[in-house]
N, C-alpha and C positions, 0 to 999 in steps of 0.2 A: 482182681480185675485191674487191667492196665488202663492207661490213659487212652489207648487206641481201642478200647472195648466197645460193646454195643451201646453204652450210655453216652458216647461221644457224638454230639449232633453233627449232621452234615452241614456243609457250608450254606446250602440253600436255606435251611431252616434258621440257622444262626443269623444269616444276613437279612432274612425276611422279617426278623423281629423288629429291626429299626425302621424299615419301610412301612411295616404294619402300624407301628405306633404313630408315625407322622402322617399316615393316611387317615387315621381316626381323629387325632387331635392336632393336626398341623394347622399353622396360622392361615394358609390360603383357604382351608375349608371353614374355619371358624370366623374368618374375616367378614363374610357377608352378613352374619348375624349381628355383629356389633356395628357394622355399617348401617344397617336398617335402623337399629336403635338410636345411633348417634344422629342420623339424618332426620328421624321422626321427632326427636326432642333433644336438640343440641344442648340446652341448658341443663338437663338432668343427666343425659347419657353421653355428653361430649367427652368426658374423661375416658370413656372406652376407646375413643379414637386416638387420643394422645398417649395413653398408657396401655395399649393393647398387648404389646410384647411382654411388659412386666406382669400384667394380669394373667397372661397365658403361662408364663413361667411359674407364677404362684400356684395355679391350678395343677401344672405338671409336677411341681414339688410335692403337693399333697397326694396326688395319685401315685407317684413313684414311691413315696415314703410308705404309703399303706401297703403296697405290694411287696416292697423289700422287707418290711417288718413281718408281713403275714406269710409270704410265700418264698422268701429269699430270691426274688426275681423281680424284674421290671414288669410293667403291665403287659407289654407285648411278648416278653419271654414267657410269662405265665400262660399267655394265650396259646403259645406253641408248645406247651407242656415242657418247659425247660426251667432250670433253676441254677443259681449261682452257688458255688462252693469255694472255700479258700484254696489257694494253691498249696499243694503238699502231697501227701500220700494218696495216690489215686484209688487205693482199695478202701479207704475210710471216707464215706460220704455221709455227712449229717443229714437228718431229715429236713425237708423244706420248711417245716413249721418251727425248727430250732432257730432260724434266723442266722444272719451273718454276724461275725465279730464286729464290734463297734467300729474299728478302724476301716475294715473293708466295706461296712455298711455306709458310712458317711462318704468315703471316697467314691463308692458306686453312685450315690445320690448326686454328688457334685458333678461327676463326669457325665451322668445321664442328662442333667438339666442345664448346668452352667456352660459346658462346652458348646452345645448347639445354640444357646442364647448368644454367647459372645461371637460365634461364627456368623450368625444372622445379622447381628449389629455391625460387624465389620464389613459384611457385604453391602449393607445399606449405606455405610459411610463411604465406601469406595464408589458406589453409584452416585452419591451426592457430590463427591469430589470430582468425578469425571464430568458431571453436568456443569459444575462451576468452572472447571478448566475449559470446557468447550465454549462457554459463553463469556469467558474472561471476566468473571465477577470480581476478581482481585486485580489490583493494578499490575502492570507488566513488571515493575521492579520490586514487587512485594516478595519478601523472604518466605512468606507463607505459600505463595504460588510455587516457588522452587521446591519447597518441602513437599507440597502436594504432588507435584510431578514426579519427584523421586519416589514417593510412597506408591503412586500409581504404577510406576515402572517396575517396582520390586514386588508388588502384590501378586501378579500372575506366577512368578517363580516360587513365592512362598506357598501359594495355593497348590501349585503343581507338586511341591515337595510333600505337603500335607496329604494330598490324595495318593501320591506314590507310596507313602508310608503305609497307608491302609491296603493298597494293592499288593505290596510285597508281603505284608502280614497274611493276607488271604491266600496268596500262593504258597507260603510256608505252611499254612494250615492244611491246604489241600494235599500237599506232599508229605504231611505227617511230621514236619520239622518244628511245629509250634503247637502249643495247647490253646492258643487264642486266635480267633479269626479277626479280632479288632485290637488295635493298640490300647484302646480305652479299657478293655478288660485286664490287660497286663498292668496298666497303671493302677487299676483298682485292686490288684492282687487277687483276682478271682478267675474262675473259668466256668464255662457252661457245660452242663450235663443234662441228660434227659431225666424226667421224673420217673421214679420207680413206683411199683405197686404200693410199697409202704408209704411213700410220700403222698400218694393220692388218698389212701385211707386216713392218714394223719390230717390232711387238709380237710377232708369231709368231716372228720370227728371234731376238728377245731371249729369248722363252720357251724356244725350242729350245736356247739357249746355244751357238749356232754360233760357232766360233772356228777360226782358221787359224794358230795359233802352233806352229811345229815344235819338237819336243823340249822341252816346258816343264819347268821345274825342279820339285823336290819341293814347295817352298813354293807355287809357282803351282798345282800340282796339288791341294794341300790346300785352297787358297783357292777354286779352281774347284769342288771337290767340295762344300765348305760352301755356296757360292752356289747350286749346283745342288740341294742338299738343301733349302735354304731356299726356293728357287723352286718345287720340287715341293710342299712343304708349303703355300706360299701358293696355288699353283694348285689343290690339293685343297680348301683352305679356300674359295676363291672359287667353285669348282664346287659344293661342298657347300652353300654359302650360296644359290647360285642355285637349286639343286634343292629346298632346304628352304623356299623361299618359300611353296609351296603347302601344305606340311605345317604351317608356322607359322601360316598364315592359317586353317587348320582349327582349330588350338589356340586362336587368338584368338576364333574363333566359339564353340568349346566352352566357354571360360571367360568368355564375355560374360554380362552381367547378365541379358539377355533369355532366356538358355538355362539359367539356374540351376535353375528348377523341373524342367525335363526331366532335368538331371543328377541332382538329388536323387531323382527317381522311379526312375532307372536304377541309381543307386549307393547306395541307402538301406541303412544298416547298423544293427544293433541298438544301443541306447544303451549306451555303455561303463560299466563299474562306477566308483564314485567312487574317487579316488586314495587309495592306501594308504601312500604314502611322503611323508607330510606333514612339514613342518618342526616344530621344537620349539615354534614360535609357535602351532601348531594346538591345543596344550593350553590356550591362553588364549582360545579361541573362546567368545563369550558364549552363555549358555544360551537367552536370548530371541532369537527369529529377527528381531525388529525392531531389534536393536542392531547398530551397525557394528563389525566386528572391529578396525578401526584406531583410531577415536576413542572406542570403547566408549560411544557415546551413541546416542540414537534416530536412525535413518537419515534423512537429508534428501536428496531426489532419488535414490532407490534406483537403483543401477547395478550390473549383473552383469558379470563377466569371462567372456567366451565360452570362454576357454581352460580355466577351472577350474569355473565355475558359482557361485562365491561372490559374495555381494552386499555392497556397501559404500555409503557416501555418495559421491555423484559427485565432490565436491571431494577427498575422501580418496583415492579410487581414481585420480583423474586425477593428483594430485600424486605419489603413490607410483609409479605406472606410468611417468610421465614421467621420474622420477629413477632408477628401478632397472630398467625394462624387464622386469619379471617379476611374477607373482602374489604378493602378500604372504603367502599361506597355503601354497600348494603349491610356489612357486618356478618355475612354468612360465613359459617365455619369453612375454611379453605386450607388445603395442603399444597405442597409444591407440585404434587402430581396433577393438580387441577390446572396448571399453567399450560395453555395451548398456543403454540407459535403460529402466527398468521403470516401467510405469504400472499402478497398482492401481485397482480399481473405485471405491475411496473417493475417489481424487483426480480 
């Protein structure tokens, strides 16, 4: 069998693996769950808000590690009946249950989890730097500001090069000039092929835990029971994830920006009363509404916190929220995305 044989997956299936994985376990879909928990009990679940990306990466590592060790494929690749095999002779394909060599296994795990995590962090950093540059958070003569602007100017070209690399690799894959549709597979030293009938039988046998050891010892029985319990949990998790695809797609649509007006009309609630458990700093609130509670000067670029409704100077609110992640008056958990710029008729 050659590399161009029937076990070579089409580009559509190979590319769908990654979109399917991030449709099931992508941060925008899981974000509403942790947001509800963090807002319902900030003291107990507030860490979910601050460490969401890291918690998501940890869950992703556990999921991908399980499928790479069990099926020689990532979660989404196994969902599309694909497996990873080391680069080499196309006629010799190890069974999916055999697993990948250690080098290819750990490289695959790192590239599956670490690269998307770093890319997401970089995009958040670029978004934050653009916001700081727009509102001139740093002094005009600051060397950091010059560095930020140089970085922001170079980032679009770096991102275009990255996406172009993937596009060229996919074109080469379509034309039969490459064995990989993604540069990440090439860096991991593996390629994707379809599961064979032998692979499916081996996976079913491994899942069933078939064994023919007569009179096993107590230690062997305990180890077998633990492996069987872990296998059952993993199978339930994979089955639940497969079934939850459609439900999570609905949540993704429900929380989409295009659907927010409909959600507001269906779930509109009366305006809650003002907070009554203010900090001691609330006694220092200025009597004039045009004075900032932080710097006690006339507000510049009036900005409200959507979590509490109090209005500050933009620079004051930005610096305080970035350092403390809470409202300076009420103590409510607050992020930079909760800053709302106010525009008065006079301006």
